N, C-alpha and C positions, 0 to 999 in steps of 0.2 A: 782311319778307314774302318770297315763296320766292323769286326772286331778288336779294334786299337782301344775299344772306349767303355769297358764295363765300370769303371770305378771312379769316373770322374765327378767332382762336384757339381757342375753345371747342371741343372734342370732340363730336363728333355722339354722343348718347346712345345706349345698346345696347338700351333699350325701345323699342318702336313704340306704346306706348300715348298717345293722341291728342295730350294737352297736351303731353308732353314731346318727341313727335316734332314738331309744331310748331314748339315753341321752337328745337330743334337746325336743322330746315330753314330758319328764319329766320335764326340765325346763319351758317348754314354759306353763305349768300348774301348778306353785308353788303355787299359793293361793287359788285354788280351793275350796279345801275342806273347808277353814275356812274363805273362803271370802264370801262365797253364802250362805245366811239365808233363804231356802224354806219357802215360806208362806203355812200355812196348807189350804189345798181348800176342799169342800165336797169329800169325796172318792168314785170313783167309784167299782162297785162290778163285780170283776171277774167271778164270779160264773151265771151270768144273762144268763137266757135260750136263749140269741139271741147270746151267744157265740159260735161258732161252735167250737171251740177249746179245752172247757173243758171235763175234761174224758178221752182225748186219750194217746195215746202217744205223746208226743210232738217231739220226735229225729224224727219222719215218716212222719211228716207233710210236703206237697207240699207247699213251701212257700217261697218268697225270699224278701230278703234285709228288714231284721229288728233283734226285740230282743224278747226273751219270757221268763216271770218270770214264773217257775215250782216251787208249792210249795209241797214238798211231806212231809212236817213236820206233826206232830200231832195240830199243831197251826196256828192259822190264821198271816198271815203276811199283810203289806201295802209296797208299793212303790211311790215315785217320782222320774221321771224324771226331770234331771235340768241341765242346760250349761250356757253359760254366756251371749245367748241372750232369752232363753227360760225356766221357770218354769211350767211343767205339773200340774193337779190336781191329790191329791194322789188315788192310786188305793188299793182294797181292793181285795185282792187273799185267799180265805179261806183256810183251811186245803184240802190238797189231790186236790186239782185244780191246773188250768194253766191260767193265764192271755192269752188272744189274743196276735196274733205277733204285735208288734209295729214299723214302720217302724224308720228306721234309721233317727235321728234329725241331719241336715246339718246346721253347724253355722261357716263354713270358717274354722279356724285355730283353732279352740277352742274343748273340749273334753266335753262328754257328761257322766254323772255319772246317774245310777239308784240307788238310796238312797232305803234300804231295812230296815224296822223296824218292831218290834213286836207289835207297837201301831199305831194311826190313826194320828200320828205325828213325823217329824223325832227331837229325842233325839240328842244332841250330846255324843260320846263315847256310844251310843246303835245301832247303825247302819252299817251295812255292804253296800260297793258299788260295782256293777259293772259296769265298764266303758270303754268306747271305744272313737277311733277317728280314723279320716281320714288322711293320708297324701301322696302326690304323687300317690292317686289312691288304696292304700291297706288300709285295715281295720286292726288297732292296738287295742288289749283289754286287760283288767286284772280284778282280784279280789283285792278289798284294805279291811282291818282291822283296818286301823292305826285311825277309829273312832269309835272304839269297844273294841280292843284288849289292853291287859297290857302286853308289851313287857318283862319287869322287870321277871313279874310271869310266861311267857309265855302261857298265859291262855287268850284265845276268849270266853271265858263262856258270854260276855256280847253282842257276835255277833249274829244274827238271823241265827240258821242253823248250827253254829259251831259244836253244840254236833252231828249231822249228817251228817255234811260232807258239801262242797260248790264246786260246779263244772259248768263253764263257757266253753263251748263246743258247737260244731256246726257238723251236719252232713257231712257237706265238709271237705274231706279228708285232704285237706292245711291248715286245723284251727286245731292247736293243742289246747289241753283242758289245762286248767287251773284248777287244782284241789287240794283241802285240804282235807284229808280226816278225819273223825269223830274224834273231839278231840285230835287233831293233830296241834304241834307246829310245820309252816310249810313256813318260810321265803322266800324259793329258788321257792316256787310253787304262790305264793299271797302275796302282801304287808302286812308287819307289822310295817314297817317304811315308812315315807314318800321319803326317800334317801337310800336304803338298799348298793348300790356301795361305796357311800362314808362312812353311819355310823356303816356298819356290813360287809364291803367288797365282798360283793355277787351282782351278775348279777341284773340289774332290771327284773323282772318278767312279762314283757310285751310280749304278743305274737301279730302274725298275720295270716291272711288267704290267704296270697301270693295273686296267681293272680284271687283269687274268689271275693276279692275285697267287693265292698258294697254289691255284690250278695248275700252274706252268710247270714245263719240265724244263730244268736247266741240264746244258750238257758241257762240262768242263773238257775241251779237247786240249790235250797235251801233244805237242809237234804237228799242230794244225794246220800248218803250212801258209 
């Protein structure tokens, strides 16, 4: 998956054809999920009155270039953005609110993960990840459940928002949505294992925004319905 491939030995393929590029991105981030241990910082509260985005329809916002975490669950969530170079503070997103748009983090050839938790800290096997990376001017993104789902039982109940659905999408028509319906085993739509093509015989569920590139706004909706 996007962030599972930081330190792989295989070199990045020169072509940007969809299949080969997805495989290259996957290899490049191989150790990301297990190699980064984010530090817990004082959480920021996304419901602060100064936040102009709280309470409106996130998908209609006029904004450019970034990711929004939208919490439509009945419980609070917290998230932390991390990549090979940066570990940002935890952000608190109360039930029924949305965090403000965060501009994309640029880190060369590395990917960025937004780790989403039901607690004020990131706990292994209990967090969902919204991930993105840039390659040849294109924005690639996915949802990962590998740090919360039980593949053998086909159970995602440890994943925040799984019971209500998870969706990573954009108002841009060129950005196809990553979507896992409520309480659904959905390995063709989001990551349940780190290498689905190798381990499950299915394609990597990595999407891109085509020509929209870094100008597209991604919205990760937790309990999306």
